N, C-alpha and C positions, 0 to 999 in steps of 0.2 A: 864592909859597905857602906855607903857612903850615907849620913844620917839621913832621913825622910825618904830614903830608895826602899826599904825594908818595909813590906806587906806580909801579910798572912802566906801567898803564893810565893814571894822570893825564898822566906822562910823555909815551906815545905818543897820548894826547890832545892833548896841547900843541905836539909836532911834527906831527900831522893839521891844526889850527889853522895853523901855520904854514907846510907846505906847500899848503895849500889857496889860500893869501894869495900867497906867491912863486914856489909851485913845488920841486920837490924839488931843484934844481940851485942853489939858495939855502940852503937846509937844512945848517945845521953843530951842532957838538957845541956848539963853546962859544954860539952864537945859542941854542940850545935852553935851556942851563943858565940862561941870563940870562931866557928866557922863564918859566922855572919858577923862576927866583929863588935859583938856587942856584950852586956853583961847579962847572965843567967835572967836578970829580974827583970829586962827591957823585953824578952821574948813573950812574957806574959801578954802583953799588950797584943799579941799577935797569936798566941797558943797557949790553951789553956794549961797543957801538961804535957808531959813525954807519950800518955795514951794517944792525945788530942794529934800528936806529931802523928804518929805513928801512922794512926788510922787516915789522917791527911796524906799522909804520901802514898798508901795502898789505893785512897780513892785518885787521887792523881794518876800515880801510876796508870791505874786500871783506864782512866781517861783516855788520857796520852794513847794507850797501846790499840784502844777504839779510835779514835781521831787517826791515827794512823795508816789503821787498817781499813775504815769508813776509806781514806783517799785512793788507797788502790783496789779497792773492790768497785766503784762507782759505775763501771758500766758492766760488770758479770750478774749473773741471776742464777739460782737455782743451783744446784750438784756442783759447778763449777767453784762459784762463790764459795761454797760452805768447802770444799776443800781448800781453795786459796787460801779464804780468810782463815783455818785453821795453822795453816801451813805459815801463814804470815804472822799469827798469835805465836808459835813458836818458835818463828825465828828473832820475831821484834823481840818476844820475852826474855830471850836470851840475850841481847844487849845492853840490860839495865840491873835491875834487882833482881838477885836470882829467883828461879822460879819455886823454889823449895821456901825461902823468905817472904813471897807475895804469896802463896797456899799459907804460912802460918800469920801469915798477917790477916788474911782473910777468913780464917778458922779465929783467930784472937778478936777481931775488931768487925766479925761479919754483921753485929748488930748496929754498929755505926750508922746513922743516914747518909753520911755520903759514899761509908764503901757499899751499900748496899741499894744505893741510886746508881753507881757505877756498873755492880754485876748486874742489874735489871735491866741497864744499857747495852751490857755485853750481851746478855742473853736476846736483846730485841735486834741485836745486828744479826743475831745469826738463827733467830726464831722466823722474821721476813725471809730467809728462804726457807727453811726446812717447812712453811706454809707453802712457798710455789711447789715444791716437789711431793709434797704429802698426800695423797692418793683417797685415802680416806679423809674429810676434816675434823670427824671426832678424834683421832688418834694425834692430832696437830701436838698436844702437850705434851702425850706420852712419848711423840717422835723429838719433841726440845730436849725433854728429860734423857731421854736415851742415850742422844747427840752428844750433851754434857757429859753425861758418864762417861762415855767411851773417849770424845775429846780430851776431857783433863786426865785421866786414867792414863792414855798415850803420854801426853804432857811430862806427868808423874813419872812413868817407866825411864822414859826417853832421860828425864834427870837425876835417873837414881843407877841408869846404867852407863858403863864406857865407851858409847858409840859415837859417831861423828853427827855434825846435825844433820848432812843428806842423808844419812840413812836412817836417821831417827826421823824426818818428811818424810822420807820413802815409805817407811814401816807404817807412820800413824794415816798416810795419804790412802794405800791399801787397805789399812783396818776400817777406815772412814767408809771408803768408796762402799767395799763390803755391806757395813752396817745401812749404807745409803738405799739400797739396792731395799730394802725393807720396807721403807716408808711408802 
């Protein structure tokens, strides 16, 4: 990168590209510096350490997923928005950082403010539609929790079994549609 064009966001985007290509286990501070075209000590202006890089990548990746999903759901409501949003999350998440790396990063860096903020934003995105279809408002929080557990569970199963994206989407939509009838 040209001198003066490097920013925290640019560093995180380079790291995200490396993680999408090779996974978190191969991401190193020195490798990231090479990718950015700077000496490792120059990265300290933008990121504190490799943990800051990894948590920043997770936060950025979730933020980008949310933005892509929101764009496509802007006119949908209720159950249709939930099912379509879940489908989009599954297919969009399949096009970048592996889901396993994303989950591992969330588990490892879930206490990081940026990661926590993006997880909250993801829950809010889906939570607004859960509130729309919840018949008993006192159950909204429980319904949100149940939806997320089923949603993430389906995605984990999809990513640990050898099934096509089309079959994974179909199975997840069926499971979530059945679950949403309880709300």
